Biopython code that builds the backbone (N, CA, C, O; Angstrom):
import numpy as np
from Bio.PDB.StructureBuilder import StructureBuilder

atoms = [
    (1, "MET", "N", (54.559, -5.396, -27.647)),
    (1, "MET", "CA", (54.395, -6.521, -26.750)),
    (1, "MET", "C", (55.786, -6.995, -26.332)),
    (1, "MET", "O", (56.534, -7.530, -27.149)),
    (2, "ASP", "N", (56.122, -6.801, -25.083)),
    (2, "ASP", "CA", (57.465, -7.095, -24.575)),
    (2, "ASP", "C", (57.881, -8.551, -24.718)),
    (2, "ASP", "O", (59.061, -8.846, -24.907)),
    (3, "ILE", "N", (56.938, -9.442, -24.629)),
    (3, "ILE", "CA", (57.290, -10.865, -24.643)),
    (3, "ILE", "C", (57.782, -11.335, -26.011)),
    (3, "ILE", "O", (58.456, -12.361, -26.098)),
    (4, "LEU", "N", (57.463, -10.615, -27.066)),
    (4, "LEU", "CA", (57.857, -11.048, -28.415)),
    (4, "LEU", "C", (59.344, -11.334, -28.526)),
    (4, "LEU", "O", (59.738, -12.329, -29.132)),
    (5, "ASN", "N", (60.161, -10.488, -27.957)),
    (5, "ASN", "CA", (61.612, -10.678, -28.049)),
    (5, "ASN", "C", (62.102, -11.884, -27.264)),
    (5, "ASN", "O", (63.216, -12.359, -27.484)),
    (6, "LYS", "N", (61.285, -12.376, -26.361)),
    (6, "LYS", "CA", (61.663, -13.534, -25.554)),
    (6, "LYS", "C", (61.228, -14.852, -26.194)),
    (6, "LYS", "O", (61.695, -15.919, -25.797)),
    (7, "LEU", "N", (60.343, -14.781, -27.175)),
    (7, "LEU", "CA", (59.851, -15.999, -27.823)),
    (7, "LEU", "C", (60.898, -16.530, -28.792)),
    (7, "LEU", "O", (61.496, -15.750, -29.532)),
    (8, "PRO", "N", (61.135, -17.846, -28.805)),
    (8, "PRO", "CA", (62.070, -18.417, -29.782)),
    (8, "PRO", "C", (61.578, -18.136, -31.204)),
    (8, "PRO", "O", (60.387, -18.272, -31.484)),
    (9, "ALA", "N", (62.469, -17.752, -32.085)),
    (9, "ALA", "CA", (62.082, -17.358, -33.443)),
    (9, "ALA", "C", (61.548, -18.513, -34.271)),
    (9, "ALA", "O", (60.627, -18.325, -35.066)),
    (10, "ASN", "N", (62.105, -19.698, -34.100)),
    (10, "ASN", "CA", (61.774, -20.815, -34.990)),
    (10, "ASN", "C", (60.973, -21.917, -34.325)),
    (10, "ASN", "O", (60.973, -23.053, -34.800)),
    (11, "GLU", "N", (60.297, -21.605, -33.245)),
    (11, "GLU", "CA", (59.441, -22.579, -32.570)),
    (11, "GLU", "C", (58.004, -22.083, -32.612)),
    (11, "GLU", "O", (57.764, -20.883, -32.739)),
    (12, "PRO", "N", (57.043, -23.001, -32.505)),
    (12, "PRO", "CA", (55.645, -22.570, -32.471)),
    (12, "PRO", "C", (55.378, -21.629, -31.296)),
    (12, "PRO", "O", (55.984, -21.752, -30.232)),
    (13, "VAL", "N", (54.471, -20.700, -31.511)),
    (13, "VAL", "CA", (54.019, -19.798, -30.454)),
    (13, "VAL", "C", (52.634, -20.270, -30.031)),
    (13, "VAL", "O", (51.702, -20.293, -30.835)),
    (14, "SER", "N", (52.510, -20.643, -28.768)),
    (14, "SER", "CA", (51.239, -21.123, -28.215)),
    (14, "SER", "C", (50.805, -20.188, -27.098)),
    (14, "SER", "O", (51.622, -19.751, -26.288)),
    (15, "LEU", "N", (49.520, -19.886, -27.062)),
    (15, "LEU", "CA", (49.018, -19.014, -26.016)),
    (15, "LEU", "C", (47.547, -19.237, -25.766)),
    (15, "LEU", "O", (46.835, -19.832, -26.575)),
    (16, "ILE", "N", (47.115, -18.743, -24.628)),
    (16, "ILE", "CA", (45.706, -18.718, -24.269)),
    (16, "ILE", "C", (45.338, -17.261, -24.039)),
    (16, "ILE", "O", (46.049, -16.532, -23.347)),
    (17, "ALA", "N", (44.220, -16.841, -24.627)),
    (17, "ALA", "CA", (43.662, -15.511, -24.378)),
    (17, "ALA", "C", (42.370, -15.703, -23.585)),
    (17, "ALA", "O", (41.536, -16.537, -23.938)),
    (18, "GLU", "N", (42.210, -14.933, -22.522)),
    (18, "GLU", "CA", (41.019, -15.056, -21.685)),
    (18, "GLU", "C", (40.401, -13.684, -21.460)),
    (18, "GLU", "O", (41.103, -12.681, -21.332)),
    (19, "PHE", "N", (39.070, -13.660, -21.414)),
    (19, "PHE", "CA", (38.357, -12.422, -21.129)),
    (19, "PHE", "C", (36.945, -12.748, -20.674)),
    (19, "PHE", "O", (36.431, -13.840, -20.916)),
    (20, "THR", "N", (36.327, -11.777, -20.010)),
    (20, "THR", "CA", (35.002, -11.941, -19.431)),
    (20, "THR", "C", (34.061, -10.913, -20.035)),
    (20, "THR", "O", (34.327, -9.712, -19.981)),
    (21, "ALA", "N", (32.963, -11.382, -20.608)),
    (21, "ALA", "CA", (31.977, -10.472, -21.189)),
    (21, "ALA", "C", (31.270, -9.690, -20.081)),
    (21, "ALA", "O", (30.998, -10.219, -19.003)),
    (22, "ARG", "N", (30.986, -8.443, -20.366)),
    (22, "ARG", "CA", (30.179, -7.644, -19.446)),
    (22, "ARG", "C", (28.768, -8.232, -19.405)),
    (22, "ARG", "O", (28.365, -8.971, -20.304)),
    (23, "VAL", "N", (28.039, -7.900, -18.367)),
    (23, "VAL", "CA", (26.675, -8.396, -18.207)),
    (23, "VAL", "C", (25.860, -8.063, -19.457)),
    (23, "VAL", "O", (25.826, -6.918, -19.907)),
    (24, "GLY", "N", (25.209, -9.084, -20.004)),
    (24, "GLY", "CA", (24.361, -8.908, -21.178)),
    (24, "GLY", "C", (25.098, -8.852, -22.503)),
    (24, "GLY", "O", (24.465, -8.655, -23.540)),
    (25, "LYS", "N", (26.409, -9.018, -22.507)),
    (25, "LYS", "CA", (27.203, -8.888, -23.735)),
    (25, "LYS", "C", (27.816, -10.204, -24.214)),
    (25, "LYS", "O", (28.531, -10.208, -25.216)),
    (26, "ALA", "N", (27.560, -11.313, -23.532)),
    (26, "ALA", "CA", (28.222, -12.578, -23.870)),
    (26, "ALA", "C", (27.908, -13.050, -25.287)),
    (26, "ALA", "O", (28.804, -13.521, -25.989)),
    (27, "GLU", "N", (26.673, -12.934, -25.712)),
    (27, "GLU", "CA", (26.330, -13.402, -27.065)),
    (27, "GLU", "C", (26.985, -12.524, -28.128)),
    (27, "GLU", "O", (27.409, -13.019, -29.173)),
    (28, "GLU", "N", (27.067, -11.237, -27.862)),
    (28, "GLU", "CA", (27.740, -10.329, -28.795)),
    (28, "GLU", "C", (29.234, -10.657, -28.888)),
    (28, "GLU", "O", (29.817, -10.621, -29.972)),
    (29, "VAL", "N", (29.842, -10.976, -27.750)),
    (29, "VAL", "CA", (31.249, -11.387, -27.746)),
    (29, "VAL", "C", (31.411, -12.674, -28.543)),
    (29, "VAL", "O", (32.342, -12.793, -29.340)),
    (30, "ALA", "N", (30.519, -13.635, -28.339)),
    (30, "ALA", "CA", (30.600, -14.915, -29.055)),
    (30, "ALA", "C", (30.517, -14.708, -30.565)),
    (30, "ALA", "O", (31.267, -15.333, -31.314)),
    (31, "GLU", "N", (29.625, -13.846, -31.015)),
    (31, "GLU", "CA", (29.493, -13.562, -32.451)),
    (31, "GLU", "C", (30.741, -12.873, -32.996)),
    (31, "GLU", "O", (31.220, -13.214, -34.078)),
    (32, "LEU", "N", (31.257, -11.922, -32.263)),
    (32, "LEU", "CA", (32.465, -11.208, -32.674)),
    (32, "LEU", "C", (33.642, -12.171, -32.777)),
    (32, "LEU", "O", (34.431, -12.101, -33.720)),
    (33, "LEU", "N", (33.753, -13.055, -31.821)),
    (33, "LEU", "CA", (34.828, -14.042, -31.790)),
    (33, "LEU", "C", (34.712, -15.033, -32.945)),
    (33, "LEU", "O", (35.724, -15.436, -33.519)),
    (34, "ALA", "N", (33.500, -15.423, -33.287)),
    (34, "ALA", "CA", (33.299, -16.343, -34.415)),
    (34, "ALA", "C", (33.779, -15.711, -35.719)),
    (34, "ALA", "O", (34.381, -16.390, -36.551)),
    (35, "GLY", "N", (33.521, -14.428, -35.901)),
    (35, "GLY", "CA", (34.002, -13.736, -37.095)),
    (35, "GLY", "C", (35.515, -13.666, -37.143)),
    (35, "GLY", "O", (36.118, -13.881, -38.194)),
    (36, "LEU", "N", (36.132, -13.366, -36.007)),
    (36, "LEU", "CA", (37.591, -13.315, -35.956)),
    (36, "LEU", "C", (38.188, -14.683, -36.260)),
    (36, "LEU", "O", (39.189, -14.779, -36.969)),
    (37, "ALA", "N", (37.584, -15.733, -35.731)),
    (37, "ALA", "CA", (38.106, -17.088, -35.933)),
    (37, "ALA", "C", (38.220, -17.424, -37.414)),
    (37, "ALA", "O", (39.195, -18.047, -37.835)),
    (38, "THR", "N", (37.244, -17.020, -38.200)),
    (38, "THR", "CA", (37.286, -17.272, -39.645)),
    (38, "THR", "C", (38.510, -16.620, -40.270)),
    (38, "THR", "O", (39.212, -17.246, -41.065)),
    (39, "ASP", "N", (38.768, -15.370, -39.915)),
    (39, "ASP", "CA", (39.927, -14.653, -40.466)),
    (39, "ASP", "C", (41.247, -15.262, -40.004)),
    (39, "ASP", "O", (42.152, -15.471, -40.811)),
    (40, "VAL", "N", (41.357, -15.545, -38.715)),
    (40, "VAL", "CA", (42.623, -16.050, -38.171)),
    (40, "VAL", "C", (42.947, -17.425, -38.731)),
    (40, "VAL", "O", (44.098, -17.705, -39.065)),
    (41, "ARG", "N", (41.946, -18.278, -38.835)),
    (41, "ARG", "CA", (42.190, -19.631, -39.357)),
    (41, "ARG", "C", (42.659, -19.617, -40.803)),
    (41, "ARG", "O", (43.248, -20.592, -41.271)),
    (42, "ALA", "N", (42.407, -18.531, -41.513)),
    (42, "ALA", "CA", (42.867, -18.397, -42.903)),
    (42, "ALA", "C", (44.301, -17.873, -42.997)),
    (42, "ALA", "O", (44.886, -17.880, -44.080)),
    (43, "GLU", "N", (44.872, -17.422, -41.890)),
    (43, "GLU", "CA", (46.251, -16.938, -41.903)),
    (43, "GLU", "C", (47.192, -18.101, -42.214)),
    (43, "GLU", "O", (47.032, -19.185, -41.652)),
    (44, "PRO", "N", (48.167, -17.896, -43.097)),
    (44, "PRO", "CA", (49.069, -18.996, -43.453)),
    (44, "PRO", "C", (49.866, -19.550, -42.276)),
    (44, "PRO", "O", (50.220, -20.729, -42.286)),
    (45, "GLY", "N", (50.154, -18.745, -41.276)),
    (45, "GLY", "CA", (50.950, -19.203, -40.149)),
    (45, "GLY", "C", (50.154, -19.693, -38.956)),
    (45, "GLY", "O", (50.730, -20.093, -37.944)),
    (46, "ASN", "N", (48.820, -19.666, -39.066)),
    (46, "ASN", "CA", (47.999, -20.145, -37.956)),
    (46, "ASN", "C", (47.897, -21.661, -37.994)),
    (46, "ASN", "O", (47.637, -22.249, -39.044)),
    (47, "VAL", "N", (48.102, -22.285, -36.850)),
    (47, "VAL", "CA", (47.990, -23.740, -36.722)),
    (47, "VAL", "C", (46.690, -24.101, -36.010)),
    (47, "VAL", "O", (45.973, -25.006, -36.437)),
    (48, "VAL", "N", (46.388, -23.393, -34.926)),
    (48, "VAL", "CA", (45.181, -23.643, -34.134)),
    (48, "VAL", "C", (44.607, -22.307, -33.694)),
    (48, "VAL", "O", (45.339, -21.415, -33.267)),
    (49, "PHE", "N", (43.292, -22.178, -33.801)),
    (49, "PHE", "CA", (42.579, -21.042, -33.220)),
    (49, "PHE", "C", (41.229, -21.582, -32.760)),
    (49, "PHE", "O", (40.253, -21.574, -33.510)),
    (50, "ASP", "N", (41.192, -22.050, -31.517)),
    (50, "ASP", "CA", (39.992, -22.667, -30.957)),
    (50, "ASP", "C", (39.399, -21.754, -29.901)),
    (50, "ASP", "O", (40.103, -21.260, -29.020)),
    (51, "THR", "N", (38.098, -21.535, -30.001)),
    (51, "THR", "CA", (37.414, -20.631, -29.085)),
    (51, "THR", "C", (36.490, -21.428, -28.168)),
    (51, "THR", "O", (35.833, -22.377, -28.597)),
    (52, "TYR", "N", (36.452, -21.027, -26.907)),
    (52, "TYR", "CA", (35.664, -21.741, -25.901)),
    (52, "TYR", "C", (34.964, -20.760, -24.974)),
    (52, "TYR", "O", (35.396, -19.622, -24.787)),
    (53, "ARG", "N", (33.862, -21.246, -24.399)),
    (53, "ARG", "CA", (33.224, -20.570, -23.272)),
    (53, "ARG", "C", (33.317, -21.519, -22.095)),
    (53, "ARG", "O", (33.170, -22.731, -22.246)),
    (54, "ARG", "N", (33.561, -20.963, -20.936)),
    (54, "ARG", "CA", (33.622, -21.834, -19.759)),
    (54, "ARG", "C", (32.253, -22.439, -19.496)),
    (54, "ARG", "O", (31.237, -21.746, -19.533)),
    (55, "PHE", "N", (32.238, -23.723, -19.233)),
    (55, "PHE", "CA", (30.996, -24.446, -18.981)),
    (55, "PHE", "C", (30.285, -23.915, -17.739)),
    (55, "PHE", "O", (29.058, -23.825, -17.708)),
    (56, "ASP", "N", (31.066, -23.564, -16.719)),
    (56, "ASP", "CA", (30.509, -23.137, -15.438)),
    (56, "ASP", "C", (30.309, -21.629, -15.319)),
    (56, "ASP", "O", (29.761, -21.155, -14.324)),
    (57, "ALA", "N", (30.740, -20.886, -16.309)),
    (57, "ALA", "CA", (30.621, -19.422, -16.284)),
    (57, "ALA", "C", (30.574, -18.950, -17.733)),
    (57, "ALA", "O", (31.605, -18.597, -18.306)),
    (58, "ARG", "N", (29.392, -18.942, -18.322)),
    (58, "ARG", "CA", (29.226, -18.736, -19.759)),
    (58, "ARG", "C", (29.671, -17.362, -20.245)),
    (58, "ARG", "O", (29.810, -17.162, -21.451)),
    (59, "GLN", "N", (29.896, -16.415, -19.347)),
    (59, "GLN", "CA", (30.366, -15.091, -19.742)),
    (59, "GLN", "C", (31.884, -15.052, -19.884)),
    (59, "GLN", "O", (32.444, -14.043, -20.314)),
    (60, "LYS", "N", (32.555, -16.155, -19.520)),
    (60, "LYS", "CA", (34.021, -16.221, -19.593)),
    (60, "LYS", "C", (34.444, -16.984, -20.847)),
    (60, "LYS", "O", (33.949, -18.075, -21.128)),
    (61, "PHE", "N", (35.361, -16.387, -21.584)),
    (61, "PHE", "CA", (35.826, -16.939, -22.855)),
    (61, "PHE", "C", (37.309, -17.274, -22.775)),
    (61, "PHE", "O", (38.087, -16.597, -22.103)),
    (62, "VAL", "N", (37.676, -18.341, -23.481)),
    (62, "VAL", "CA", (39.066, -18.772, -23.567)),
    (62, "VAL", "C", (39.359, -19.069, -25.032)),
    (62, "VAL", "O", (38.582, -19.752, -25.699)),
    (63, "VAL", "N", (40.471, -18.561, -25.527)),
    (63, "VAL", "CA", (40.895, -18.830, -26.904)),
    (63, "VAL", "C", (42.268, -19.484, -26.838)),
    (63, "VAL", "O", (43.197, -18.952, -26.230)),
    (64, "TYR", "N", (42.381, -20.647, -27.475)),
    (64, "TYR", "CA", (43.650, -21.372, -27.535)),
    (64, "TYR", "C", (44.217, -21.163, -28.928)),
    (64, "TYR", "O", (43.557, -21.465, -29.922)),
    (65, "GLU", "N", (45.440, -20.648, -29.005)),
    (65, "GLU", "CA", (46.045, -20.293, -30.289)),
    (65, "GLU", "C", (47.438, -20.897, -30.425)),
    (65, "GLU", "O", (48.204, -20.950, -29.463)),
    (66, "ILE", "N", (47.750, -21.349, -31.633)),
    (66, "ILE", "CA", (49.113, -21.770, -31.964)),
    (66, "ILE", "C", (49.457, -21.193, -33.334)),
    (66, "ILE", "O", (48.658, -21.261, -34.268)),
    (67, "TYR", "N", (50.652, -20.628, -33.438)),
    (67, "TYR", "CA", (51.181, -20.107, -34.698)),
    (67, "TYR", "C", (52.475, -20.845, -34.993)),
    (67, "TYR", "O", (53.183, -21.255, -34.073)),
    (68, "LYS", "N", (52.787, -21.015, -36.272)),
    (68, "LYS", "CA", (53.919, -21.886, -36.627)),
    (68, "LYS", "C", (55.261, -21.385, -36.112)),
    (68, "LYS", "O", (56.171, -22.181, -35.880)),
    (69, "ASP", "N", (55.396, -20.060, -35.929)),
    (69, "ASP", "CA", (56.633, -19.494, -35.391)),
    (69, "ASP", "C", (56.383, -18.045, -34.987)),
    (69, "ASP", "O", (55.272, -17.536, -35.132)),
    (70, "ARG", "N", (57.411, -17.391, -34.485)),
    (70, "ARG", "CA", (57.260, -16.009, -34.020)),
    (70, "ARG", "C", (56.845, -15.072, -35.154)),
    (70, "ARG", "O", (56.017, -14.186, -34.944)),
    (71, "ALA", "N", (57.399, -15.251, -36.336)),
    (71, "ALA", "CA", (57.030, -14.389, -37.468)),
    (71, "ALA", "C", (55.543, -14.518, -37.790)),
    (71, "ALA", "O", (54.883, -13.526, -38.098)),
    (72, "ALA", "N", (55.025, -15.728, -37.718)),
    (72, "ALA", "CA", (53.596, -15.939, -37.978)),
    (72, "ALA", "C", (52.749, -15.245, -36.918)),
    (72, "ALA", "O", (51.711, -14.663, -37.231)),
    (73, "PHE", "N", (53.189, -15.305, -35.671)),
    (73, "PHE", "CA", (52.459, -14.624, -34.606)),
    (73, "PHE", "C", (52.536, -13.111, -34.787)),
    (73, "PHE", "O", (51.542, -12.412, -34.585)),
    (74, "GLU", "N", (53.700, -12.603, -35.163)),
    (74, "GLU", "CA", (53.841, -11.165, -35.402)),
    (74, "GLU", "C", (52.935, -10.713, -36.546)),
    (74, "GLU", "O", (52.342, -9.636, -36.481)),
    (75, "ALA", "N", (52.826, -11.532, -37.591)),
    (75, "ALA", "CA", (51.916, -11.209, -38.694)),
    (75, "ALA", "C", (50.476, -11.184, -38.187)),
    (75, "ALA", "O", (49.690, -10.317, -38.569)),
    (76, "HIS", "N", (50.141, -12.132, -37.331)),
    (76, "HIS", "CA", (48.790, -12.197, -36.772)),
    (76, "HIS", "C", (48.459, -10.927, -35.992)),
    (76, "HIS", "O", (47.406, -10.328, -36.210)),
    (77, "ILE", "N", (49.334, -10.513, -35.096)),
    (77, "ILE", "CA", (49.010, -9.344, -34.270)),
    (77, "ILE", "C", (49.097, -8.033, -35.049)),
    (77, "ILE", "O", (48.674, -6.989, -34.553)),
    (78, "SER", "N", (49.639, -8.080, -36.255)),
    (78, "SER", "CA", (49.710, -6.891, -37.107)),
    (78, "SER", "C", (48.521, -6.769, -38.054)),
    (78, "SER", "O", (48.364, -5.746, -38.720)),
    (79, "ALA", "N", (47.690, -7.794, -38.119)),
    (79, "ALA", "CA", (46.560, -7.794, -39.057)),
    (79, "ALA", "C", (45.549, -6.713, -38.680)),
    (79, "ALA", "O", (45.209, -6.551, -37.508)),
    (80, "GLU", "N", (45.076, -5.985, -39.674)),
    (80, "GLU", "CA", (44.122, -4.896, -39.444)),
    (80, "GLU", "C", (42.830, -5.405, -38.806)),
    (80, "GLU", "O", (42.282, -4.753, -37.917)),
    (81, "TYR", "N", (42.341, -6.556, -39.249)),
    (81, "TYR", "CA", (41.089, -7.068, -38.678)),
    (81, "TYR", "C", (41.238, -7.398, -37.194)),
    (81, "TYR", "O", (40.260, -7.363, -36.448)),
    (82, "GLY", "N", (42.445, -7.716, -36.770)),
    (82, "GLY", "CA", (42.685, -7.948, -35.347)),
    (82, "GLY", "C", (42.540, -6.671, -34.539)),
    (82, "GLY", "O", (41.985, -6.685, -33.440)),
    (83, "ALA", "N", (43.036, -5.571, -35.079)),
    (83, "ALA", "CA", (42.906, -4.278, -34.399)),
    (83, "ALA", "C", (41.439, -3.871, -34.294)),
    (83, "ALA", "O", (41.004, -3.358, -33.263)),
    (84, "VAL", "N", (40.684, -4.100, -35.359)),
    (84, "VAL", "CA", (39.248, -3.789, -35.348)),
    (84, "VAL", "C", (38.540, -4.654, -34.305)),
    (84, "VAL", "O", (37.721, -4.159, -33.531)),
    (85, "PHE", "N", (38.862, -5.951, -34.292)),
    (85, "PHE", "CA", (38.280, -6.866, -33.306)),
    (85, "PHE", "C", (38.579, -6.396, -31.886)),
    (85, "PHE", "O", (37.671, -6.302, -31.060)),
    (86, "ASN", "N", (39.840, -6.102, -31.599)),
    (86, "ASN", "CA", (40.227, -5.708, -30.241)),
    (86, "ASN", "C", (39.560, -4.416, -29.799)),
    (86, "ASN", "O", (39.197, -4.276, -28.631)),
    (87, "ALA", "N", (39.396, -3.474, -30.712)),
    (87, "ALA", "CA", (38.714, -2.225, -30.365)),
    (87, "ALA", "C", (37.261, -2.497, -29.982)),
    (87, "ALA", "O", (36.761, -1.934, -29.009)),
    (88, "LYS", "N", (36.585, -3.354, -30.738)),
    (88, "LYS", "CA", (35.197, -3.707, -30.410)),
    (88, "LYS", "C", (35.134, -4.518, -29.123)),
    (88, "LYS", "O", (34.270, -4.291, -28.275)),
    (89, "LEU", "N", (36.063, -5.470, -28.986)),
    (89, "LEU", "CA", (36.056, -6.335, -27.811)),
    (89, "LEU", "C", (36.205, -5.533, -26.523)),
    (89, "LEU", "O", (35.540, -5.830, -25.531)),
    (90, "ARG", "N", (37.060, -4.533, -26.526)),
    (90, "ARG", "CA", (37.293, -3.718, -25.317)),
    (90, "ARG", "C", (36.003, -3.096, -24.781)),
    (90, "ARG", "O", (35.876, -2.862, -23.579)),
    (91, "THR", "N", (35.053, -2.830, -25.668)),
    (91, "THR", "CA", (33.785, -2.229, -25.231)),
    (91, "THR", "C", (32.833, -3.266, -24.644)),
    (91, "THR", "O", (31.818, -2.910, -24.045)),
    (92, "LEU", "N", (33.155, -4.544, -24.813)),
    (92, "LEU", "CA", (32.242, -5.619, -24.416)),
    (92, "LEU", "C", (32.728, -6.455, -23.240)),
    (92, "LEU", "O", (31.976, -7.275, -22.713)),
    (93, "ILE", "N", (33.983, -6.258, -22.820)),
    (93, "ILE", "CA", (34.544, -7.110, -21.765)),
    (93, "ILE", "C", (34.894, -6.310, -20.516)),
    (93, "ILE", "O", (35.045, -5.089, -20.553)),
    (94, "GLU", "N", (35.016, -7.034, -19.417)),
    (94, "GLU", "CA", (35.330, -6.406, -18.132)),
    (94, "GLU", "C", (36.785, -5.968, -18.034)),
    (94, "GLU", "O", (37.086, -4.928, -17.450)),
    (95, "GLU", "N", (37.686, -6.757, -18.604)),
    (95, "GLU", "CA", (39.111, -6.439, -18.546)),
    (95, "GLU", "C", (39.440, -5.337, -19.560)),
    (95, "GLU", "O", (38.696, -5.142, -20.521)),
    (96, "PRO", "N", (40.548, -4.614, -19.352)),
    (96, "PRO", "CA", (40.941, -3.612, -20.346)),
    (96, "PRO", "C", (41.316, -4.241, -21.690)),
    (96, "PRO", "O", (41.110, -3.632, -22.740)),
    (97, "ASN", "N", (41.865, -5.457, -21.658)),
    (97, "ASN", "CA", (42.266, -6.210, -22.854)),
    (97, "ASN", "C", (42.164, -7.694, -22.532)),
    (97, "ASN", "O", (41.959, -8.078, -21.381)),
    (98, "SER", "N", (42.308, -8.517, -23.554)),
    (98, "SER", "CA", (42.420, -9.958, -23.324)),
    (98, "SER", "C", (43.625, -10.215, -22.427)),
    (98, "SER", "O", (44.653, -9.549, -22.546)),
    (99, "VAL", "N", (43.491, -11.173, -21.543)),
    (99, "VAL", "CA", (44.608, -11.583, -20.697)),
    (99, "VAL", "C", (45.318, -12.719, -21.423)),
    (99, "VAL", "O", (44.735, -13.783, -21.633)),
    (100, "LEU", "N", (46.575, -12.498, -21.806)),
    (100, "LEU", "CA", (47.329, -13.477, -22.588)),
    (100, "LEU", "C", (48.282, -14.258, -21.697)),
    (100, "LEU", "O", (48.987, -13.691, -20.862)),
    (101, "THR", "N", (48.289, -15.576, -21.893)),
    (101, "THR", "CA", (49.232, -16.458, -21.215)),
    (101, "THR", "C", (49.969, -17.235, -22.289)),
    (101, "THR", "O", (49.365, -18.035, -23.005)),
    (102, "PHE", "N", (51.270, -17.008, -22.408)),
    (102, "PHE", "CA", (52.075, -17.724, -23.398)),
    (102, "PHE", "C", (52.526, -19.045, -22.793)),
    (102, "PHE", "O", (52.851, -19.123, -21.608)),
    (103, "LEU", "N", (52.539, -20.078, -23.621)),
    (103, "LEU", "CA", (52.822, -21.439, -23.169)),
    (103, "LEU", "C", (54.062, -21.988, -23.849)),
    (103, "LEU", "O", (54.417, -21.568, -24.950)),
    (104, "SER", "N", (54.714, -22.925, -23.188)),
    (104, "SER", "CA", (55.811, -23.652, -23.825)),
    (104, "SER", "C", (55.576, -25.140, -23.603)),
    (104, "SER", "O", (55.039, -25.554, -22.575)),
    (105, "ALA", "N", (55.981, -25.925, -24.574)),
    (105, "ALA", "CA", (55.798, -27.370, -24.488)),
    (105, "ALA", "C", (56.672, -27.945, -23.385)),
    (105, "ALA", "O", (57.755, -27.434, -23.101)),
    (106, "VAL", "N", (56.192, -28.999, -22.778)),
    (106, "VAL", "CA", (56.935, -29.674, -21.708)),
    (106, "VAL", "C", (57.623, -30.895, -22.282)),
    (106, "VAL", "O", (58.308, -31.616, -21.556)),
]
sb = StructureBuilder()
sb.init_structure("model")
sb.init_model(0)
sb.init_chain("A")
sb.init_seg("    ")
for serial, (resi, resn, name, xyz) in enumerate(atoms, 1):
    if name == "N":
        sb.init_residue(resn, " ", resi, " ")
    sb.init_atom(name, np.array(xyz, "f"), 0.0, 1.0, " ", f" {name:<3s}", serial, name[0])
structure = sb.get_structure()
């Protein structure tokens, strides 16, 4: 992930992940995401892992994530359960992968 080197090492990492479930797959995506949330929230460096569905488009999902620093985020993306989740998710969503938007505080 190219952006990792651009993230400040000692500041929180905040991002939004977005994806759209394929037709008929939204409930399966929601269940898969709920399982991932349990694992991620148990990570020592995770601060926030909130999952949402758009009110006006229930097949669209948004995940708001904060990690205490870059090392915590790197640990998160290296977790085996994350790789398993992403492999399953790719079969259920329209995009090739989650669309990630990294945020910085104002």
